[in-house]
KOLNUKOL-128505 format. One line per field, with one value per residue (C-alpha): residue number from 1; x negated, y negated, z; residue in three letters. Coordinates in steps of 0.25 Angstrom, whole numbers, always signed. Layout:
BEGIN
nr: c(NUM, ...)
c1: c(X, ...)
c2: c(Y, ...)
c3: c(Z, ...)
rest: c(ala, ...)
# end
This chain:
BEGIN
nr: c(1, 2, 3, 4, 5, 6, 7, 8, 9, 10, 11, 12, 13, 14, 15, 16, 17, 18, 19, 20, 21, 22, 23, 24, 25, 26, 27, 28, 29, 30, 31, 32, 33, 34, 35, 36, 37, 38, 39, 40, 41, 42, 43, 44, 45, 46, 47, 48, 49, 50, 51, 52, 53, 54, 55, 56, 57, 58, 59, 60, 61, 62, 63, 64, 65, 66, 67, 68, 69, 70, 71, 72, 73, 74, 75, 76, 77, 78, 79, 80, 81, 82, 83, 84, 85, 86, 87, 88, 89, 90, 91, 92, 93, 94, 95, 96, 97, 98, 99, 100, 101, 102, 103, 104, 105, 106, 107, 108, 109, 110, 111, 112, 113, 114, 115, 116, 117, 118, 119, 120, 121, 122, 123, 124, 125, 126, 127, 128, 129, 130, 131, 132, 133, 134, 135, 136, 137, 138, 139, 140, 141, 142, 143, 144, 145, 146, 147, 148, 149, 150, 151, 152, 153, 154, 155, 156, 157, 158, 159, 160, 161, 162, 163, 164, 165, 166, 167, 168, 169, 170, 171, 172, 173, 174, 175, 176, 177, 178, 179, 180, 181, 182, 183, 184, 185, 186, 187, 188, 189, 190, 191, 192, 193, 194, 195, 196, 197, 198, 199, 200, 201, 202, 203, 204, 205, 206, 207, 208, 209, 210, 211, 212, 213, 214, 215, 216, 217, 218, 219, 220, 221, 222, 223, 224, 225, 226, 227, 228, 229, 230, 231, 232, 233, 234, 235, 236, 237, 238, 239, 240, 241, 242, 243, 244, 245, 246, 247, 248, 249, 250, 251, 252, 253, 254, 255, 256, 257, 258, 259, 260, 261, 262, 263, 264, 265, 266, 267, 268, 269, 270, 271, 272, 273, 274, 275, 276, 277, 278, 279, 280, 281, 282, 283, 284, 285, 286, 287, 288, 289, 290, 291, 292, 293, 294, 295, 296, 297, 298, 299, 300, 301, 302, 303, 304, 305, 306, 307, 308, 309, 310, 311, 312, 313, 314, 315, 316, 317, 318, 319, 320, 321, 322, 323, 324, 325, 326, 327, 328, 329, 330, 331, 332, 333, 334, 335, 336, 337, 338, 339, 340, 341, 342, 343, 344, 345, 346, 347, 348, 349, 350, 351, 352, 353, 354, 355, 356, 357, 358, 359, 360, 361, 362, 363, 364, 365, 366, 367, 368, 369, 370, 371)
c1: c(+2, +8, +3, -11, -13, -24, -32, -29, -35, -47, -51, -51, -61, -71, -69, -77, -88, -89, -90, -101, -109, -122, -121, -108, -107, -98, -87, -90, -80, -83, -78, -78, -74, -61, -48, -42, -28, -16, -18, -32, -28, -17, -27, -37, -27, -22, -37, -40, -27, -29, -43, -38, -27, -38, -48, -37, -31, -19, -10, -3, +1, +16, +14, +6, +16, +27, +20, +13, +21, +30, +19, +11, +12, +16, +29, +33, +22, +12, +12, +10, -1, -8, -7, -13, -24, -27, -28, -37, -47, -46, -50, -61, -67, -65, -72, -84, -84, -83, -95, -103, -100, -102, -116, -119, -132, -129, -118, -104, -95, -80, -71, -56, -51, -37, -33, -20, -14, -3, -1, +10, +11, +24, +29, +32, +47, +49, +63, +58, +46, +41, +45, +40, +47, +45, +46, +31, +22, +17, +3, -2, -1, -11, -20, -33, -46, -56, -69, -83, -95, -109, -122, -126, -139, -141, -138, -125, -113, -102, -87, -78, -63, -61, -47, -35, -22, -10, -6, +8, +6, -4, -6, -10, -23, -25, -36, -33, -45, -40, -42, -57, -57, -50, -60, -72, -67, -62, -75, -83, -92, -92, -107, -108, -99, -106, -97, -82, -77, -63, -54, -57, -49, -54, -50, -57, -53, -66, -75, -67, -69, -84, -85, -77, -86, -98, -93, -88, -100, -111, -113, -118, -113, -117, -104, -109, -109, -97, -85, -87, -76, -72, -76, -65, -55, -61, -58, -44, -41, -47, -38, -26, -29, -28, -15, -8, +5, +4, +14, +26, +16, +11, +25, +28, +16, +18, +32, +27, +16, +23, +13, +18, +17, +8, +7, -7, -14, -27, -30, -39, -28, -19, -31, -32, -17, -17, -29, -21, -9, -19, -25, -11, -8, -21, -18, -4, +3, +14, +16, +17, +22, +38, +39, +34, +44, +55, +46, +43, +29, +19, +17, +3, +1, +4, -6, -16, -14, -16, -28, -34, -32, -38, -50, -53, -49, -58, -70, -67, -64, -78, -85, -76, -78, -93, -93, -83, -84, -98, -97, -104, -111, -124, -126, -134, -122, -111, -116, -120, -106, -100, -109, -105, -90, -92, -100, -88, -78, -85, -87, -72, -69, -78, -72, -57, -48, -35, -31, -25, -37, -46, -37, -38, -53, -56, -47, -54, -68, -65, -61, -74, -82, -76, -79)
c2: c(+685, +677, +662, +667, +676, +683, +671, +664, +676, +680, +665, +663, +675, +670, +654, +651, +661, +657, +642, +645, +655, +649, +657, +651, +636, +628, +620, +605, +594, +582, +569, +556, +542, +541, +542, +556, +557, +563, +576, +577, +575, +586, +595, +593, +595, +609, +613, +610, +615, +628, +630, +627, +638, +648, +645, +647, +659, +658, +648, +652, +641, +642, +640, +628, +622, +625, +617, +606, +605, +594, +584, +587, +579, +592, +598, +612, +617, +615, +630, +635, +625, +629, +644, +641, +633, +645, +655, +645, +644, +659, +662, +652, +659, +672, +668, +663, +676, +685, +678, +679, +694, +697, +691, +696, +704, +714, +725, +722, +728, +727, +729, +732, +724, +726, +714, +712, +700, +702, +687, +678, +664, +658, +644, +634, +632, +617, +619, +626, +620, +633, +644, +648, +652, +666, +660, +656, +662, +676, +679, +692, +704, +712, +712, +718, +711, +716, +709, +709, +710, +707, +701, +687, +682, +676, +690, +686, +696, +690, +695, +689, +693, +697, +702, +701, +708, +709, +723, +727, +737, +734, +749, +753, +760, +763, +755, +751, +754, +746, +734, +737, +739, +726, +718, +724, +722, +708, +703, +712, +718, +733, +734, +727, +735, +745, +747, +746, +744, +751, +755, +768, +779, +788, +787, +794, +783, +775, +785, +782, +767, +769, +777, +766, +755, +763, +765, +750, +743, +754, +753, +765, +766, +775, +782, +783, +768, +764, +766, +760, +760, +748, +747, +738, +747, +758, +751, +748, +762, +766, +756, +762, +776, +770, +763, +776, +778, +765, +757, +758, +756, +743, +738, +742, +735, +722, +721, +724, +714, +703, +702, +696, +704, +716, +722, +716, +723, +720, +731, +723, +713, +725, +730, +716, +717, +731, +728, +717, +726, +737, +727, +723, +738, +740, +729, +735, +723, +730, +739, +728, +716, +716, +709, +722, +731, +730, +734, +747, +750, +760, +773, +778, +785, +773, +765, +775, +773, +758, +761, +770, +760, +749, +757, +763, +751, +742, +750, +747, +733, +730, +735, +729, +715, +716, +722, +712, +699, +696, +696, +706, +717, +723, +738, +738, +731, +738, +752, +749, +745, +757, +766, +758, +760, +775, +776, +769, +778, +790, +785, +783, +797, +804, +796, +799, +805, +804, +813, +801, +792, +804, +806, +792, +791, +803, +798, +785, +791, +801, +789, +782, +794, +795, +780)
c3: c(+401, +412, +412, +408, +421, +414, +411, +424, +432, +422, +421, +436, +437, +427, +425, +437, +434, +419, +423, +433, +424, +418, +405, +401, +397, +406, +399, +397, +397, +389, +395, +387, +392, +386, +394, +391, +385, +392, +383, +387, +402, +401, +394, +405, +416, +409, +409, +423, +428, +421, +426, +440, +439, +434, +445, +456, +449, +459, +452, +439, +430, +432, +447, +445, +435, +444, +455, +448, +434, +439, +442, +430, +417, +409, +404, +405, +397, +408, +412, +398, +396, +408, +404, +391, +397, +406, +395, +387, +398, +400, +386, +387, +399, +393, +381, +389, +398, +385, +379, +392, +394, +380, +380, +394, +395, +406, +410, +415, +425, +424, +436, +437, +449, +454, +462, +470, +477, +488, +491, +484, +481, +488, +484, +494, +495, +498, +503, +516, +522, +529, +518, +505, +492, +486, +472, +471, +461, +465, +459, +454, +463, +457, +445, +438, +435, +426, +429, +424, +433, +430, +435, +428, +425, +438, +445, +450, +450, +442, +440, +430, +428, +414, +414, +423, +423, +433, +437, +439, +451, +462, +465, +451, +451, +437, +430, +416, +407, +396, +404, +404, +389, +386, +395, +389, +374, +377, +383, +373, +384, +380, +380, +394, +403, +411, +423, +427, +442, +444, +455, +462, +455, +444, +430, +418, +409, +414, +407, +394, +397, +398, +385, +378, +383, +379, +365, +363, +368, +365, +380, +387, +401, +413, +417, +431, +433, +424, +433, +447, +457, +465, +479, +483, +477, +485, +498, +493, +490, +504, +511, +502, +508, +522, +518, +514, +522, +529, +521, +531, +543, +537, +536, +550, +556, +547, +553, +567, +567, +559, +548, +534, +522, +524, +510, +506, +495, +502, +512, +520, +523, +528, +537, +544, +547, +552, +561, +567, +570, +575, +585, +590, +592, +600, +609, +611, +606, +599, +612, +622, +615, +616, +602, +595, +602, +592, +580, +575, +579, +572, +579, +584, +571, +563, +571, +568, +553, +555, +564, +553, +542, +550, +554, +540, +532, +542, +538, +523, +526, +533, +521, +510, +517, +517, +503, +496, +503, +500, +485, +476, +485, +480, +481, +494, +501, +493, +496, +510, +514, +507, +515, +527, +524, +522, +535, +543, +537, +540, +554, +555, +549, +560, +571, +566, +577, +569, +557, +550, +552, +547, +535, +531, +533, +525, +514, +512, +514, +502, +494, +498, +494, +481, +478)
rest: c(met, glu, tyr, gly, asp, leu, ala, leu, ala, ser, cys, ser, gly, met, ser, arg, gln, leu, lys, ser, asp, asp, ser, ile, asp, asn, glu, lys, thr, val, val, asp, asn, arg, ile, pro, thr, gln, thr, glu, lys, glu, lys, lys, phe, leu, arg, ser, thr, ala, glu, trp, leu, ile, arg, thr, ala, arg, val, pro, pro, his, ser, phe, val, asp, arg, met, gly, pro, val, leu, pro, phe, asp, asp, ser, leu, gln, ser, leu, leu, glu, gly, glu, ile, leu, lys, ile, his, glu, glu, arg, lys, asp, lys, ala, lys, lys, phe, leu, lys, asp, phe, asp, gly, lys, leu, thr, ile, ser, tyr, asp, arg, val, ala, tyr, asp, asp, glu, trp, leu, ala, tyr, asp, glu, glu, tyr, asp, asp, ser, tyr, ser, lys, asp, gly, pro, val, leu, his, lys, ala, phe, val, asn, leu, ser, val, his, phe, val, asp, arg, asn, trp, asn, val, arg, lys, trp, ile, leu, arg, tyr, ser, pro, ile, glu, phe, glu, arg, val, glu, lys, val, glu, val, lys, lys, phe, lys, lys, val, ile, leu, asp, tyr, glu, ile, glu, asp, lys, val, ser, thr, ile, val, val, pro, asn, his, gly, asp, lys, arg, phe, asp, ala, leu, arg, lys, trp, ile, glu, lys, lys, gly, glu, asn, pro, ile, asp, pro, cys, phe, phe, arg, ile, cys, cys, cys, ser, asp, leu, phe, arg, leu, met, ala, gly, asp, leu, phe, asp, asp, met, asp, leu, leu, leu, glu, asp, ile, arg, val, leu, val, gly, trp, gly, lys, met, ser, ser, thr, asn, trp, asn, val, thr, leu, cys, ser, leu, gln, glu, ala, leu, asp, met, glu, asp, lys, lys, val, phe, glu, glu, asp, glu, tyr, tyr, gln, asp, phe, asp, gln, pro, ser, glu, glu, glu, trp, met, met, val, arg, thr, phe, cys, lys, leu, ala, gly, cys, ile, tyr, lys, val, ala, lys, glu, leu, phe, glu, gly, gly, tyr, ser, thr, ser, asn, val, tyr, phe, his, leu, leu, ala, glu, leu, lys, gly, met, leu, asn, gln, glu, leu, met, ser, ala, asp, asp, asp, tyr, phe, leu, cys, lys, ala, lys, lys, ile, leu, glu, arg, phe, asp, lys, tyr)
# end
């Protein structure tokens, strides 16, 4: 485990939630009138700094020590002390979450969330006022969260991250069933799990997982409602279908327009960039401005690929924005928006006048119907 990454991530997901939950007693600090010793001050500093690192979940201990170590009253052991304190807090929070979930009177859903970052941290280079060094810390590029979802006694939908693990390859689609088993056993919730939320690809192992949970927890589960596919992952896959065969074209447009890095893992970011390029093309900026005459410009067929992506991905984005930016959607909102998306895609399909557009529209509608 690198500097307690697992603790840093999972604590950040549940520390605020556990502290705000009425069912879990908050920690109390007793303060007397005496002047604290240096050892007590250092211990308090370690605790508060570790809690801050957990809350931000963006600054690893080694990066903090590299920047602040010289001005702090600690020797070279500061990094290991912080790592140890983070793991200690992690265990404390985990024990509280475990007790709460074990005593919880209701059903739980566990989701398998794949998360990717495409940004990097670049450390400022003091030798050059207007440049940055590439030697700065680079945070996790991709990781998997296993989270538990439930409705508390105040009828609030809650989500706690129970397990976190980095993944080596961002495009790995296979869901590791053993991760579900480890979380279920670790938190002793075999008799409470009723549903899992996973990415949108078939896997017969989920039937075996359901039977395993039923046997371990003596917990009958309706197979029709056990495995639920993730809607946001559906949108990702639909956007991926539209991206097929566009890698070289995206690079050509990036060079033409002068964007920075255009390899975002978020399809909605690429949609915004391509729409900007398409707007410039419609205004004949590339054709009439002398600046662009020395660049390789996309052909009419390639611009049709961009136009197809923007039009169909734009439909997906309109629904995704309403669906996910408002927090947890209730069923009347959720199903209405999905029905609206299917209506928009069908309308685009009926008005298609290009074979490429027709093929792409049919492909994502087939995936949508399967979902």
